[in-house]
C-alpha positions in Angstrom: -40.5 24.5 9.5 -37.3 22.4 9.4 -35.4 21.0 6.5 -36.9 21.7 3.1 -35.7 18.8 0.9 -36.7 20.8 -2.2 -33.7 23.1 -1.6 -30.1 22.3 -2.3 -27.7 21.8 0.5 -24.8 24.3 0.4 -21.7 23.2 2.3 -19.7 25.8 4.1 -16.1 26.0 5.3 -15.9 25.6 9.1 -12.8 26.0 11.3 -12.7 24.3 14.7 -10.8 25.9 17.6 -10.3 24.1 20.9 -9.5 26.4 23.8 -7.7 24.5 26.6 -4.6 24.6 28.8 -4.7 20.8 29.1 -5.8 19.3 25.8 -3.6 18.3 22.9 -4.3 16.5 19.6 -4.3 13.1 21.4 -7.1 14.0 23.8 -9.1 16.7 22.1 -12.4 14.7 22.3 -14.6 17.7 22.0 -12.8 18.9 18.9 -13.0 15.4 17.5 -16.7 15.3 18.0 -17.2 18.7 16.2 -14.9 17.6 13.4 -16.9 14.4 12.9 -20.2 16.2 12.9 -19.0 18.9 10.5 -17.9 16.4 8.0 -20.9 14.0 8.5 -23.2 17.0 7.7 -21.3 17.6 4.4 -19.5 20.8 5.3 -15.7 21.2 4.8 -13.3 21.4 7.6 -11.3 24.5 6.7 -8.9 24.5 9.7 -8.5 23.1 13.1 -6.3 24.3 16.0 -5.8 24.0 19.8 -4.9 27.2 21.7 -4.3 28.0 25.4 -6.8 30.0 27.5 -5.1 33.3 26.6 -7.3 36.1 25.2 -4.4 37.7 23.2 -3.6 34.3 21.6 -7.3 33.6 20.8 -7.8 37.1 19.3 -4.7 36.6 17.0 -5.9 33.1 15.9 -9.5 34.3 15.3 -8.4 37.4 13.4 -6.3 35.2 11.1 -9.2 32.9 10.4 -11.7 35.8 10.0 -9.4 37.3 7.4 -9.2 34.0 5.5 -11.8 34.1 2.7 -11.8 30.2 2.8 -13.4 30.2 6.3 -17.1 30.9 6.6 -17.7 30.0 10.3 -15.7 29.2 13.4 -16.9 26.8 16.1 -14.9 26.9 19.3 -15.0 24.6 22.3 -13.8 25.5 25.7 -13.0 28.7 27.7 -16.7 29.6 28.3 -16.8 28.9 32.0 -16.6 31.2 35.0 -13.0 30.6 36.1 -10.2 33.2 35.7 -8.7 31.2 32.8 -12.0 31.0 30.8 -11.5 33.9 28.4 -13.2 32.9 25.2 -16.1 35.4 25.5 -13.7 38.2 26.4 -11.7 37.4 23.2 -14.8 37.5 21.1 -15.8 40.8 22.7 -12.6 42.3 21.3 -13.2 41.3 17.7 -17.0 41.1 17.3 -19.1 43.2 14.9 -22.4 41.9 16.3 -23.6 39.7 19.0 -26.0 36.8 18.4 -27.7 36.7 21.8 -30.2 34.1 20.9 -27.5 31.5 20.4 -26.4 31.5 24.1 -30.0 31.7 25.3 -31.0 28.7 23.2 -27.9 26.7 24.1 -28.6 27.1 27.8 -32.2 26.0 27.3 -31.1 22.9 25.5 -28.3 22.3 28.0 -30.8 22.6 30.9 -32.5 19.4 29.7 -29.2 17.6 30.0 -27.4 19.1 33.1 -30.2 21.0 34.8 -29.4 24.3 36.6 -25.6 23.8 36.1 -26.2 25.3 32.7 -26.2 28.8 34.3 -22.4 28.4 34.6 -22.0 28.4 30.8 -21.1 31.6 28.9 -21.7 29.9 25.5 -22.1 32.7 23.0 -22.0 33.6 19.3 -20.9 36.7 17.3 -20.4 37.9 13.8 -16.9 39.3 13.3 -16.2 41.1 10.0 -18.6 38.8 8.1 -17.6 35.5 9.8 -19.8 33.6 12.3 -18.1 32.5 15.5 -19.9 30.1 17.9 -18.3 29.5 21.3 -19.4 26.3 23.0 -18.3 24.9 26.4 -15.5 22.3 26.4 -17.4 19.2 27.5 -18.3 16.5 25.0 -22.0 16.8 26.1 -22.0 20.6 25.5 -20.5 20.2 22.1 -23.2 17.7 21.2 -25.9 19.9 22.6 -24.6 22.9 20.6 -24.1 21.1 17.3 -27.1 18.8 17.4 -29.5 21.3 18.9 -28.6 24.4 17.0 -25.8 24.4 14.5 -26.8 21.3 12.6 -30.0 23.1 11.5 -28.8 26.7 11.4 -25.8 25.9 9.3 -28.0 24.0 6.8 -29.0 26.1 3.9 -32.2 24.1 3.5 -33.5 24.9 7.0 -36.8 26.9 7.1 -38.0 29.4 7.8 -34.4 30.8 7.9 -30.8 29.9 8.6 -27.4 31.4 9.1 -26.1 30.3 5.7 -28.6 32.4 3.7 -27.4 35.5 5.5 -23.7 35.0 4.8 -23.6 37.1 1.6 -25.1 40.1 3.6 -23.1 39.9 6.8 -20.6 42.6 5.7 -23.3 45.1 4.8 -23.1 48.6 6.4 
């Protein structure tokens, strides 16, 4: 179990989306953390954007990225809380092909170690949408670190055993 060093690492193309009404390029620290981790792992940053907490805007951006063959996965940060402006899960609901329920469950387990019962306020989730993975993390720096370091770092590594998200990519569009 874990990284099999006998296997070859296969970099994938990852887009990063920050969902926020208040962050811009100068203060998007969560997006910066994700970008650094994606590149440090050896993956390619395919795109990066910041969008307002607006489900229609998010659906449009996500659909454009899903339709781009140069993007294998999307990691978003923000919009997963409980307030009226937090609409990332609702946007994903409109475009998903399949849920990945274990992602949110595991995220909250990992997050519990850091922030205790406050993790119940997180609606972190993941879906497959027309063959593209989308992982929605909360907007805090700690949550982004928990999500990447605790789940995505391994699951987006083609060498991870016994299985990983990368090896399933060629089959995500099967009917």
